[in-house]
N, C-alpha and C positions, 0 to 999 in steps of 0.2 A: 203849217202842216203841208207837206208836199202832196201834189196831186198823184193820181194813179195808185194810191193806197187803197186798201179794202177795209170795209167794216164787215165782220163776220159774226153772225149769231150762232151760238152753240147751245144745244140742249143736252144735258147729261141725264139720261133716262134709263130705265129698265122696262122692257116689254116682254111679257111672258117669262120673267125671271132671267132675261138675257140683257146684258148691257148694250146700249146703242147710243150713238152720238150724231143725231141729225144736225146738219150745218146749213146755213143760208148766208149769202153774202151779196154785197153790192160794191162796185167800184166807186170811189170818191172821185168824181169827174172834174170838179172844180177845186181850185186852191182855196182852202179854208184857213184863215188866219187864226191865231190863238184867241183873239177877242171875239171871234165868231163861233165859239164852241157850240152855241145853240143850234146852228145849222148841222153840225156833226151829230148832235144828240137827236135831232129831228130825223135825220137820215137813219140813224141807228134804231130808232123806234119803228120805222118802216120795215127795216130788215128783220127785227125781232117779231113783229106782227106777221110777216110773211112766213117765217119759220114756224111760229105757233099754229098757224092755219094748217100747215103740212103735218105737224105733230098731231093736231086734233084729228085730221083725216086718218092718220095712221092708227088711231084708237080702234078703228073697225077690225083691226087684225089682232087685238088682244089688249089686256089691261096695261096701262102706262103708269109709271111711278117715277118721280124725281129721285135721283140718287143722293142729292144734297139739297136740304131745305133752303139754305142761303146761297149756294153756288150752283144751283141746278140749271140756271139760265144765264148765259154770259154774252157780252158784246165785246168784240176784240177789234182793235185798230191795228192792222198789220200790212206790211209790204207784200206785194203779190209773189215775189220770188221766195220769200220765207214761207208763205202760205202753201205754195205748190211743192216746195222741196221738203219742208220739215213738219208741217202740220199733219200729213198722213201718218208719219211715224209716231208722233206723240198721241194721235188719235188711236192707233192700233194698240199702243202700249196701255192706254187707259181702258180700252175695251177688254184687253187681256187681264189686267190686274186690278182695275177699279180704284186705283190710288188717286183720288181727286186732288189731294194736297200736292202731290208730285206733278200731276198734270198742270195745275195752276202755276206752279213754279216754272216748269218748262215753258209754258205759254207766255209767262211774264218775260222770260229771256228772249222770246221771239217777236214780241209785239211792242207797239208803242204805248198802248194803254189797254187795260181790261176793266170792264164794268160788270157788276152783277145787276140783273134786272128783276124787279118785283113789282107787284101791283099793290098800291096803297089805297085803301077805301077813301073815297071822296077826293082823292088827288090824282089818281091814274098811275101811269107807269113811272117808276122811279129807277134811275140808273145811278149806282154808287161806284166810284172808282176804287178798285182794289189793288191795282198795280199800274205804275207809270214808269216807262223806261226812257229816261231823259237822253240816253246815248243814241237813240235812233233818229 
């Protein structure tokens, strides 16, 4: 995996009946080889926890709801140019129309890998890969 990529945590939520997509990210500063995926996952967990703290603080502004039980919290491995150029467009499309399936499809075309994040009792955070783009 090349350096200078980003890990981006994405929460798909509704607050006060309005869709929102808080994002958080971190640059992958060191080269991580395929066999060192644990380092990537550890960094991803840190990015997700930071985003969730921000989302939790946001609850002071009104009720929060996940828009998708299984795909409401995502971790994405993406090149920074794609992140800056194309992510804002697909974010605004999702906020406008709420089509999570289409959003995930577009996101899969832009990213190296997408994971869903969930909490498993007695195990902790679990990341499950839902899309991997071998062409990137």
